[in-house]
N, C-alpha and C positions, 0 to 999 in steps of 0.2 A: 294517712294515705298509705304509708308503708304497711301497716298492719292489715288494712283492707286488702292490699295486693297480696300479702302473704296468705291471708285466709282464702282468697280466690284461687291462688296456686294450689294450696293444700286441698281445697274442695275438688279441683279438677283432677289432681293426682289420685285422691281417694276414689273418685268416680271411675277413673280409668282402671284402677286396681279391682274395683268391684265388677266391672264389665269383663275383665280378663278372668276373674274367678268364676263368673257365670258362664263363660264361653264353653260350649261342649267340646269334647275331645273328638279328633278325627276317627272315622270308622276304619276297621281293618279291611272292609270290603270297599273297593274304590267307587262302585256305583251307588253306595249308600252313605249318606251323611246325616248325622243326628243334629238337627238345629235345636235352638232353645224352645221351639214350639213343637217339634216332633221330627221323626226321621223322614227323609226323602230319598227316592231312588231316581237317579238320572241315567244318562247314556255315556258309556265309555268307548272311545275309539282308540286307535293306535297313537294319536297325538293329543287328544283332549278328553276331559270330563265335562259334560254339559248337563246342567240342572235348570229346568224351565218351569215357569208357572208356580213359583213358590210364593205363597201369600205372606206379605210383610205387615199387613194391617187387616182389620175386619172389613167386610164389605161395606162401602159407604152408601148404604141403602136405607130406606125407611127413616127411622129416627136418626140414623147416622149420616143422612144426606145433609150437607153443609154443617158438618161437625168435624172437629179435629180427628185425625186418624186414631182409631181405637185398637186395642190389642187383639191379636188373633186368638181364637179359641184353640188351645193346644190339641194335638191328636197323638194317638199312640201307635196305630198301625202305620206301616210305611206308605207315605203318599207318593203317587206317581208324579214324577217330575221329568217326563220324557217329551212333553209338548208344552208350548206356551199357554199361559192363561189368557183369558179374554182381554182384548184391547179395551181401553176406555171409550165410552160412547162418543161417536164422531161421524161426520159425513166423509165419504171417500173424496180425497182431494182432487184426484184426476178423473172422477166420474160424477160430475154434477147431476143431480136428480136420481142417483142410485139410492137404494135402501141404506139406512145407517149401518155402520159397523160397530160391533162391540156391545158391552153392557155396562151398567153402573158397577157391578161386582168385578173390579178390574185392578185392584191394588196387588199386582204380582211383580216379581222380579226374576231375573235369570242370572245364573252364575256359570261362567266358563273358565276352566283352568287347564293348564298343561296336564298331560296324563301322568307324568312322573311326579313322585312326591317332592315336597319342598315347601319352604316358607317364602312367600312372594309379596311384592307390593300389590295393592288393590286399586284398580281404576274403575270408578263408578261413572257410567255413561248416562247422561240425561238427554233424552231425544228432543229434536226440534219438531216444528209443525205449527208455529204461530200460536201456541197455547190452545189450539182447537183440534189438532190431529197428531197422529204418530203413536208409536209404542216402542218399548224396549226391544221387543222381538223383531223389529225391523232391521236390527243391526247384528248380523252374524259375526261373532267375536272370536271364532276358533283360531283364525290365523294370527290375529293380534295377540291373543293370549299365549299361543305356542311360540311365536317368533319373539315376542317381547318378554316371555317368562313372567306373565302377569296373571292375577285373578281379575277377570273382567265381570262387572255386574252391570246389567242393563235393567231399567225399571220403567214402570208406568206411573202416571200421576193424573189426577182428575183434570178434565179439559173443559174449556168453554164456560158456560154459566154454572155447570155442576162443579167446576173448580174455583171460580172466581166471583160468584155472586156476592154482592154486598147488600145488606139491609140494615136500617137503623137498629142498633141493639143486638145484632147477630154476632155472637162471639166468633172471632176468627174470620169474619166476612172479608171476601176479596182475596184470601190467601190460602185456600184449602189445597190447591195444587202444590204450592211451595211447602206447605206442611207435610204433604205426602212425601215429597223428596227428603225432607228431614227425617221422617219416620223410616224411610229406606236406609238412610245413612246410620241411624241408630241400630237398625237391624244388622248392618254391616259390622258395626262395632261389637255386637253381641255374638255374631256368627262367623266372622271372617276366618278365625283360626281353624274352625271345623273344615273349611274348604282349602286350607293351606295358605290363607291370606294373613297379612300382618295388619291388625287394626290400628297400629301406630304409624302406618305408612299408607294413607288413603288419599288418592287424587280424585277430585271431581272434575268431569269434563263434559262438554256439551257443544252442540252446534245450533245456530239460529236461536229459536226460543229456548233450546237447551243451554246455549251459552248465556243468554239473558238470565236464565234460572241460576246458572253458576254464579253470575254476578250478584243476583239476589241473595244467594247463600253467603257470598263474601260479605254482604252488607247486613246479614241477619244475625241478631244476637243469639237466636235459638240454634244456629249452626256452629257456634263456637266450639272448637275441640273435636268436631266430627270429621274433619278432613285436614290434610296437611299440605296440599298443593292444589292448584286450579288451572284448568285449560279452557280458554274461551275461543271458540271458533265461529266467526261470522255472526257475532252478537255482542257488540262492544258496549255493554252496560245500558246504553240508551240509544234509540233511534227516534229522535224527535223531528218530524218532517213538517214542511210547510205545505200550504195549499197546493195541490196538484203535483207535489214533489214525489210522493211514493207511487201514486197513480194519477194520471190526468183526471181531474174532476173530483178527486178524493180530498176532503178538507184536511187541515192540519191535525196532527195527532201525535201520540207517543205510545210506547209499549207499557207504560205504567199509568195507573189511575189513582188520583188522590182518594182517600177513603170516602170523603164527602161525595165525590162523583160516583164512586162505586155504589154507594147507598142510594143515591138519586136514581141511577140507572136501574138498580135492582128493584126499587119501589115502583118505577114505571113499568117494568116487566111484570111484577106481581099484579098491578092494576089491570094490565092488558089481559092477564090470565084469570081475572076475576077473583083474586086472592087478596086478603087483607093482612095476612101474617105468614110466617114461615111454616107453621103447622099445616096450613092449607096447601102451600107449595109442595110440601113433602108428600102430600097425598096424590099429586098429579103424576101421570106417566112421565118417565124420564125423557121421552122423545119430545115433550113439550118445550124442552130447553135446548134443543139442538140448533135451531136457526136464529139465535139471538146475536146481538153484537157484543155481548159481554165476554171478553176474553183477555182482560188485562189484569195482572196482579195489582193489588192495592198497596199503596204506600201510606204513610201516616198511620201505621198499624203496629202492634207489638211485634209481629213477625218481620215487618219491613218498615222501620221507623222513618227511613229516608229514601228518596229516590236513589237507587244504587249509584248512578253517575255522580250525584252530590256526595254520597258517602265516600266514593273513591277520591273525589277532589279534596275532601276534607281529611282523608286518611282514616276515616272512621269505619274501617273494614277489618275483617279477620285477616291478619297479615301473614300470608303464606306465599311461597314462590309461585309465580304465575307465568303461563304461556298465553299469548293473545295474538290473534291474526284474523285476516280477512282474505277473500279471493280477489283476484285481479279485476274481474268483471261481475261483481256481485249482482248488480241489478238486472242483468240480462235474463236471469231466471224469471223475475217478475214481469219483465217486458214480454216474455214469451206467452203470458196469459192475458195480454190486453185483448179486448173484444175485437179490435181490428188494428192493423198497423198504422202508425202515425204517418202523416203527410208532412211536407215542409211547413205547411200552415199550422197544423195542429201541434207540431213540435214547438213552433214559435209561440203559439197561444199558451201552451202548457208552461213554458218558461216564464212568460209574462205573468201568469197566475201565481207562479212560485216566487219570482224575484222582482216583480214590479218594475220600477224605473231602472233597475240594474240588469234587466233581461237582455238588453241589446249588447251589453258587455259580455254576457254569457254566450249569446249567439255568435259573437265575433270570436270568442275563444274556442267554441265548439261548433264550427260551421258544418252544416249538413254534408257538404261536399267531401269532408274529411272522413266520413264513415260510410259503412256499407248500406245504411238506410237511416231515415229519420228516427226510427225506433231505436236503433243502436246508438245514435247520437244522444238521444234522451236518456237511455240506460247508462251511458258513460257519464253524463252530467250527474245523475243521481248517485252513481257509484262513488264519484269523486267528492261531491258536496256533502253527501249524507254518510255513507259507509266509511270511506277512507279518512275523511276529516275527523269523524267521531273516534274511530279506532286510533288514529294518531294522537289525539288528545288524551284518551283514556290510557293508552300505552305509556305516554310520558308521565302521567300522574302516578300510575302504579310503579313505574321504574324509580321514582324518587323515594319510595318507601319499602319496596320488596324486590328481591331478584326477579326480573321480568325479561322474558324472551319473546320478541315480536317476530311475526312471520307474515308472508304473503304468498298464497298458493297461486302460481302463475302459469300452469300448464294449459295453454289455449288449444291444445290438440285433443283434450279429453272429449270422448263422444258426447254429443248433446243428448239430454233426456227427451227432447222433441226433435227427431231427425229432420235435417234440412235447414235448421235455424242456425244463424251465426251467434252462438252462445258464449264462445271463449271460455275463460276460467270462471264459470258461473257459480252462483250461490249453491252450496251443497256439493259441488263437484269433487271436493277433496274426500268426501265420505267413501267414494268408490275405492280410494287408495288405502284408507285406514280400515274399512270394514267391507272387503270384497263381497258383493252380493247385495249390498244395501241399496244400490241404484240399478236400474235396468240397463246397464251398459257393460261392454266387454273391453277391458284394457289390453293394449298391446304389450309387447315385451319391455319396451322402454318405460312405459307407464307403470308396469308392475315393478320394475326396478326402483322407480321413484317411490312407489308405495312401500317397498321394503325399507328404504331409507327413512321414510316418514314414520313408519311403525317403530323403527329403532329409536328415532329421536323421541317420540312420544313415550316409549317405554323407559328410556333413560331418564327422562324428566320425572316420570312417575316414581322411579326408583331413588333418584338422588336430588331432585329439584333443579337439575340443569340437563339439557338434552344431549350434550356431547358424549362421544364414545369412540373407541377404536374404529378406524376406517370410514368415519363420517366427516364431511367438510365441517370446519369449525363454525360454530354458531355463537356469535358474541351477544352479550346482553343488549337489551333495547336502548340503553344509554349510548351505545356506540352505533347500532345499525339495526335494520330489519332484515331478516333472512328471507331470500326469495327461494321458493321451492318449485323447481321446473325440471323438465326432461332436457337432455342434450338437444341442441348445442348450448343453450343458456345455462342449464345445470343449476346446482344449488350454490348460492353465494349471496353476498350483500346486494341490496337494491336501494335505490333512492326513491322511496315512497313519496316524499314531498314533491319531487320533480315529476314523477310519473303520474301523479293524481292532481297536479297543479294546485297544491295546497296553499302556496303563498298567494296565488290569485284568489282562492276562496276566502282566505283570511281577510284579504283586502276588501273583497266584495261584501262579505257577510258581517264583518266586525266593524265596518266603517259607518 
């Protein structure tokens, strides 16, 4: 066993040395960087250098559809990197019925650095969007890079059925989007130095499906050695919901699909499209795969042998310092998209569908009269029972094995993404503080000050594996507390997440 461990360490060390040797040198011209695939020209401002639309894998089209990411064809002339590449094929989230966005040729990333030279930590951001939407270019990173003295990389990965189709015998089935993320991380290892980044100090971070992706990479053997810290925002490794819990009328489900289920669903899709094999599916227009229900990464696979939540519970993960948190009112974002507001009756009906003979206890604990509306009451129940409870469990399990810092974003004054709704500190609200411009909201002076503190916490964590630094309120590890992030008068400080989300009640109700 000792010799095997020694060989593994030696192999990792030799691989790292090879990657450093292959890394291109930085260019004397700030706007031009020579990557391992060819030179790129970006944009230089007084505070930043920004490079957009850099391909990190070959287009996943034709024979490369539902295939592991393939190497880029190198180029010699300087490639324009002043605008984003195409987003991956998707439906507009906020415009149902609109034409699709993007193309299959979408495996691009963006690099943002401070303008001044230096060697810096690298933060790789994985976007959210339920594995069906979003892109790296949705997240302006100039302020975070400059204020945090970071190299920030944002990336695209295949979505929906194009990213997660399974079929019997299909190599890599159900995991192509996760493989894309790993290909981008390998690109970072090869190219970070050319952009002033340190490939030995890489943090992966993400929100929602991006956070679930981070947890997937924590559990993936293929990601070992590609990153050194992890940040999980509002995606605590698994959200396994009961009937009507995520949405009234929606059956029980999870973010992850066993490979057998992925293959079954993929086979049913192929049959519905008149195809008997993957070769036939590869000949169909990509738009044929837009409106399917396939959007869950597959477990029981070489890329993801275990459900990430199971891997965390067992300690079978890539062990790196971790930051993990949720928002105070997570599920109000999803409540905002209900076809119609709940009534007291439909609120009670939904709870009975979710909790059966225990629903009356839940109704007594969360009476309609205590909230601004039945919809807000229902969103509070789901936030506590699903999001907070899962996050608390995963945070505790991680903290037993790696340095772990828990947080809860609690600014209920953040402007709602849908004006006029009581959304509180909703799902994704913290993005406006970390990546100004990523949400269609305008922060006031107090909120901008909180954002500056959060950016410094995130940058400190990426640099050292712990978020604390001069002038910031002390953030203790999760074994002691969870840090609340809020504007004055509440401010930043420890919070009692167990009491605030009634977690003792939920343990009694759901574990008995």
